[in-house]
N, C-alpha and C positions, 0 to 999 in steps of 0.2 A: 460070667454072669453079668447080665444087662442092667444097667442102674433108669430108673426112671424118675425124672425131677418133679415128683409131685411132694408137697409137704404137709403134713399131718399133724394134730396135736400130738404130745408126748402121752403115750400111755405105758404102763408097765408091761414088761416082756415076762414070760412065764418063767424064765431061768434068772430074772432079776426082780428084786424087790426093793424099790425107794422107798426111802421114809416119808410118811405121809402121803403116800401118792393115792389113796383113797380119797381125801380130801381136797385134791388138786383139781383144777378146772383147765380144760385143754385149752390153749393160747397159741394164736398163729405164729409167734416169734420163736417159740420154743419147737419147731416141727423138724424132724430130722427128715432124711433121705430115705425113701422108701425102696427095697429092692425085690427081687423077683422070689425071694425065698418065702415060702408059703405062710410061715408065720406072720409075717410082715402083711401079706395080702390079706391074713384073716383079721389083722387088727385094722387096716387102712378100712376095710370094708363095713368097721364096726364105728368110722368116724361120724359127726352129727353134723349134716350138711345147713339144717336151720343155724346152728353154731357159726359155721363159717359165713354166711352170709350176714348174720348180725355182727361179725366183727367188721366185716365191708363197711356197713351202713355206718356203724360208729366212726370208723376213719372217715366216712363221707361228712359226717356231721361236724367233725373236729375240722375237716378242711374248709367246710361251708363258714363255721363260725370264725376262722380266722381271715376267710375271703372277707367277710363282712367287717370284722375289724381293721382289716386293711382299707376298706373303701372308705371307711368312717375317718381313717387317719388321713387318707388322700383329701377328703373333702376338707377337712380343717386345715391342712398344709395349704390348699388353694386360698381360702379364706383369709388365712394368714399372709400369704403373698398379695392377694389383692388388696388388703388392708394397708401395704406398703406403698401402694400407688398413691402419686400425689392428690389425683382428683377425690379420693376417699379421705383425704387426711385434710381436704377444706372443712374450715368452721360452718356450722349451718350459716350463721349470719352472713358469710361470705357468698355461700350458694344461693342463699335467698335474694341476695342482690343481683347476681349472675342471671338468677330467672326474671327478677323483674325487668332488665336490661332486655333480655331476649323477647320476653312476651310482650311488654307494654311499651319500649322505646325504639322499637324497630319500626312502629306503623304498619301501614298495610301492605309492605313490601316484604310478602313471606313470614309471616309473625310466627313463632313457635307457641305451640296449643299447650296449655298447661295439662290437658288430659295425657299429652304424649310424655312430659316429662315425668308425671306419675306413674307411669309405666316401666322406668328404666329399672328403677329398685323401691326396696320399701323404705328406704333411708331418703330418697328423693321425694317419695310420696308423702312422707311425715314433714319434711321441709315444706313442700308446698302448702300442705295442708294448715302450716303453722305459719304462713304467709298471707296475711288478711290482703295485701294491696293486689295481690294475683287475681282476687275474686271481684274487686273493686268495679269491673265493667260488666253492669247488669242491663240485659238484652231481653226485649219481649217482642216478638214477632210470628208470625207463622212458622217459622222455622225454629225460634227458639220458645219453649215451653214456660209456663208458669212455675212447674217444680224446679226447672234448672235455674231459674230466676230466684227462687226461693233458698235453693241450695246455696247459690253464690251470695246470697244476702247474709245468711247465718254465718257463712265461713269469712265474709269480709269484716266480721266483728263490729270496730267503730271507725274504721278508716273513712275518707272521703268518696263518695260514689259518682259514676258516671252512668247515668241511667238512658236508657233509649227505648222507646216505643216507637214501634215503625209498623204501620199497617197499611199495606199497599193498596193501590185503588181496585186490584183485581180481585184481591179478599174480600168475600161478602158473607162469609160463614161468622153470624153473630159477632158483629164488631164492635157494636157499642157494649156488649157483655163483656168481651175481654177486655177493652181500653178500661172499664170500670174495674174490672178484679184487678187488672195491673196497677192502676192508680191507688185502689185500697191497699194493696201488697205495699207500695213503697211509702205510703204516706207516715208510717213510724219511722222511717230513715229520712224523711226531709231536712232533718236538722242537719245532717250529714252529706246531703247532695250538693256535689261540686258543679256537676253540669247536668242539665237536662233536656233531651231531645224528643219532642212529640209529633209524629206525623201521622194523621189520619184523612181519611176521605173528606169528611164535610165537617161544618161547622159545628154541629149540633153534638157531634162526638166529642170533639174537641172542650165544648163548653161542659160538655156533663162530666168530662176528666178533670178538667181545671177547676171545677166548681167545688171539688172535694179538697183541692190544695189549700186550706186553711189554715195550716200551722206554718211558722217561721223557718225560714230558710237562709240561717245566718253565714253559711259559707257558699251558697251558691254564686257562682262567678258565670258561667254560660246558660242562657235560655234559647231553646230554638223550637220555633211551634209553627208546622207547616201544615196546611189544609189544601188538599189536592182538586177539589171543585169547587174552586172559588169563582169562576165568572157564574155557571148555572146555579149556584147554591144561592137560593132565594131566602134561606133562614134567616130571619131576623128576632132577635130576642135582647132584651136591655143586658148591658153590659154587666159581665158577673161580678160579683164582691172582689175586692181588691184581691189576687191570688198571693199567697203567702203571708197574708195580712199585710202587705206593703212591707214585710221586715227583709229586706235583701241587700244588707249594707255592702256586700262584695261582689254584686253583680256588675261586670264590665263588658257583656256581651250579649248582643239581644238581636236575634233573627226572627222575625214574624212576616208570616206568610197568610194574610187572609183572616186572621185573627181580631176579633172585636173586645178589646179590654178596657174602652172608655178612655183610653189615652192619659192612663192615670199617670202623672208625673213621678210618682214615687217607684213605679216600676222602670222607669227608662232615665232616669237620673244618675249622674256621675258615670256615665258608660265611657269605654274606650272604642268600641264597635256597635254601629248600628244600623241595620237592615231591615228595609221594609219593602215588602212587595205582594202583589196580587190584592191590592184593594180596588173592588170594583162597585158597582149598584149603590154609589152612594157611601161607601165604607172609608173611603179614603181620608186622611186628615186633611184639615185646611193648611194652608201655607202658615197662619199664625201660630196654630198647634204645634207645627213641626218646629217654627222658630222657637216658639217657647221648650220644646223640648231639647233643641240645640244649646240654648241657655243654660240647661242645668248639667250641660254635659261640657265643660270647658277644654277638658281633656279628651276630647274625641281625637281618634287615629283614624278610623275608618268611616264612610257615609256610603250607603248603596240605596238606592231607590229605583223600583222595577217594577212594571206593570201596573200602573195607578192611573185609573179613568177620573182625571181631575177636569182637565178643560177640553174642549173637542173643538175649539176654534180653528180656521185654518190658519197656517202659518207660513204660506208661501210668498205672500206679499210683503211690503216694506211696512204695510200699517200695524203687525204686531210688533215690530221694533220700535215704533214711535210709541206704542200704548203705556209703556213701561219707564219712559225716559223720565218720569217724575221721581225725585230724590226720594229715599226710604223714610216713612215717618218715625223709625224707631232707631235706637242707637244700633250700629251692624254689632253683629256677635263675632268675637275675636275669638278664633280657634286655632292657636297656636302650634299644635301638635297633629293638626289634621295633615295627612300625609297621601291618601286615598280617598277619591270621588267616583262614583260611579251613577250614571242616569242612562237609563234605559226604558223606554217607553213611559215615560214620567211626567209627559206633556211639557211644551216648550214654557208655556205661561206660569204653570207652578215653579219648573226648574228656573227660569227667570226669576222667580220672586225670592227663591230660597239663595240662589248666587248673588243677588243684590243684597241679601240681610248678612251676609257671612264673610269673615276675611280669612285667608288661608295662606299665610307667608312661607308655609313649608310644604306646599303640596308637591308631591313627588310622581303620581299617577292619576290621570284622569282619562274615564272611560264615559263616551256618549254614544248613545244608537237609538236609532228610530224617534228623534226628535224634530224630524222636519227642518225647518230653518233655525242655525245655531248662531246665525249672525252676532244675536246679542250677547250669547255667551261669550265668544270670542272677543267681542269688545269688554266683557267684564273681566276676563282674562288678561287681556292688554292692561288695563289699568292695574291689575294686581301687578302685574310683569314689572311696570314702570320702578316699584318698589323692590320687591322681592319675589320670586316664583322660579324655584329649584326644581321644575318640571323634569321628569326624566323619562317618562311612558306616557304618549297619547294615543287615544284609540277612538277612532272616529268611524261609524257604520251606519250606512242609509241616512244621511243628513244632508241638508243643503245649506250653502253658506256663501258669503262674499269672498272670492278669492282674495282681493286686496286686504282684506282684512286677515284672512289666516295668513297672507304672507308677512304682515305687519306684526302678527303675534310670534310667529317663529322666529323674525330678527330678535325678539327679546328673548327666546328661550334658550340660551346657551349651554343649558345642563341637557338637554334633549338628547337621549340615546335611542330612543325607539320610538319611529312613528309608525302607525298603522292606519290606513285609509282603505275602507271596506265597501264597496258598492257606493262611491262617490262621484257624481256625473259632473262636480265641478273641479275635478283635479286635471287639468289642461298642461299644454307644453311649458306654458309661462312659468308654472310653479315649480316644474322641474329646471328651468333656466335660473331661477330666481335661486334654489337650493344650490346652483354651479356657479355662482357668482362668487368671487373672493374679495369683495369690495363694499363691505368686509364677509367674512364668512358666515353664512347664516346656519345655525344649527351645528356648529363646529365638531362637537362629540358624536354627530350621528352615526349609528354603526348598523342599526336594523332598521329596513324600510319594508312594509308592505303596500302593496297598490293593488289588491284583491278586488277582482271586479271592476277596476277603473280602466275604461274605454277612451277616455277623452285624451288622452297625450299620445305624442307620436314616436317613433322609434329614435329618431335622431335626440329629441331631447332628453330620452333616458340615458341613451348612449354618453351624451355628453356630461350627464349628471354622473355616472360610473367613472366616467374618465375624470372628472375634475376631482375627485376623492382619492385618485390613487396616487402613493407616494411620489416623489420626485425621482426616484431611481428606476420607476417602471419603465422611463425612456430614455435609457443612459447615452444614445446616439443620435436623439433628436432633441430639437429645441422645444419644441410644442407639440399638441396633439395634432396638429394639422400636418405636420411633418412625418408623424408616426402613420397616420392615415394613409397619406401620398406614398409611403414606403411599402405598404402592404399591397397596394394595387400599381404601381410603376416600377418596373424593373430598372435598374440604374445600370447604365453602361459605363464602360470603363473611363469615357472623357467627361461622364457626368459626376463621376466619382471622383475624379482629379479636380475638378471644378469646386467639388463641394469640401475638397480636404482644407482649401482657403478659409472656409467659413465656420470651420471647427471651433477656431479659437473663440469667434463671436457667439458660436452656441453654448460655449462653455459658460461664458457671462450671464447669458439668458438663463441658462439652467440654473445658475446659482441663484439669481433674483427669484426664479420660480420656487426654489426650494424655501426661500424665506419666505414667500407667500403662502406657500400649502402647510407650512408647519402648525398653523392653526385649525386643521381639519383632520379628522380620523378616515382610516379607509374602511368601506363599507364591508361587514362580515356578513350579513345576510340579505337579500332580497326576494320578494314574493311577488310573482306577476301570473298568478293562478287568475283563470277566466279573463285574460287579457287578449283578446280575439286578435290585436293588432301584431303581437309578439308571435314571430314565426318560430320553428325548431332551430333556425341558424341563429337567429338572434340569441336564442337563449342559451347555446353553445357558446358563442361570444361573452355571453355574461358569466358563464361557469370560468372562462379563463382568467378573469379578474375577480371574482366575489366567489369567496369559498363557498357560501351555501346559496342554491337559486333553487326557489320552489315554483314548480308551474304544473301544469294539468299534464298527466303522464300521456304519452301517445296512444292514441286509440287505434286499434287493428281494426280487421274486417268485422270481429264479432264482438268490437266494443273494448274496452278498456282492461 
């Protein structure tokens, strides 16, 4: 008898009577084996197929429920493990400080975006939203909408704000309307505005915006107003009412470009940084007005004047130098903390008047560009250097001057470390030879020299200047520079070497004297000979042997650079 492995629900056999068999339901767990016996075949055919399928579905539902419970337990286990990570145990205050450092303290070098932090997890998003300082930088521009600015304004709560309204020149779509809406949006928050930057195409838009700023600005520290079309803009209007009601007790930095505010002293008093530029068509302040402003700023640290059409008299002769030889009529303004001055296209007469009326015993940086004849300025600097002038950086571009006066000034600048001369025709070989003299050393701390576009000096003077700044051990077997040069071009024979052996003892003595003389100078670290046509490629290679950083024009091929 063969056996078939099928399981069927138990049913009572004809020759068996089980107790309560009529009330029992078939169940797969109690299914016996079916044989070939005819009675079993008859009972197997009577098995209910839907009941079997229902039993299988019941098991599937139980298995699915168990799998769902397993997945839920695995999720909770994963969350518990993640909570044990150190980064998730950081307090919200510490995490907020980390966000502030990554977003605000990095500067423009690849800063972290707040929106990126909020996408990490819900906890980070809540911390970012609860950190008002992350939303303190509010910008309105063609790329930053007003809606985005309003969201930041509401999330910043009561922390100080840095507001920027930047409308470029090429943007012409309802500029005035955009500027007015942006100004109306920030008006309620002027009381907590720390810095305000406004850049618009013309004066009318700037006046329309700032005429609405009639609220106090008690925490305002920096104010920048830039008007792009300053030369061609003929918009003339009476100066607007004092912006911020003249209530800016913490204002320390002001940068104005072509903005007419009536030169209200309340806006430009007690400053540390003052930058004025782009004043054409009669909008520039007079020298007396600027001197009055400087008198209100005894702690001024930086002064910059750029593109101011004040005087147009030719300055190429000596007559302009004699014109201002009269002593100043008022007491000079003493600025003991002034460390940086910049004059670019500000007019030699106006610049001369300003420099005559101020004293700057701690000046460290001076830039002068496009002032024509600056010999009077050099004389003022020389007079100041007789007492104290710790100048470290001097930049002169496209100016004329008397070379003897310039040399006399350099002799007094013992702290000068960087000298930049750009497009100066008066830089001749005699200037470089004066810098090479060690009786005494002129500018002994000089390390960076720029001679961009200066074509009046020759190669021998430049080579002598570089060699004079080399340390004593650069010529270990030669007594002086001349011996070093001769050794490069003349081959020494055996007899000449024997003859020179007797002079080695004398060379050591001379070398010690030279070492003592050169102790007062520093080696050049950088030299720039860009656009110096008299300097060849071979000369540049020689310079690179003794100067770590040599800048020049790149070699041009057949198809250009």
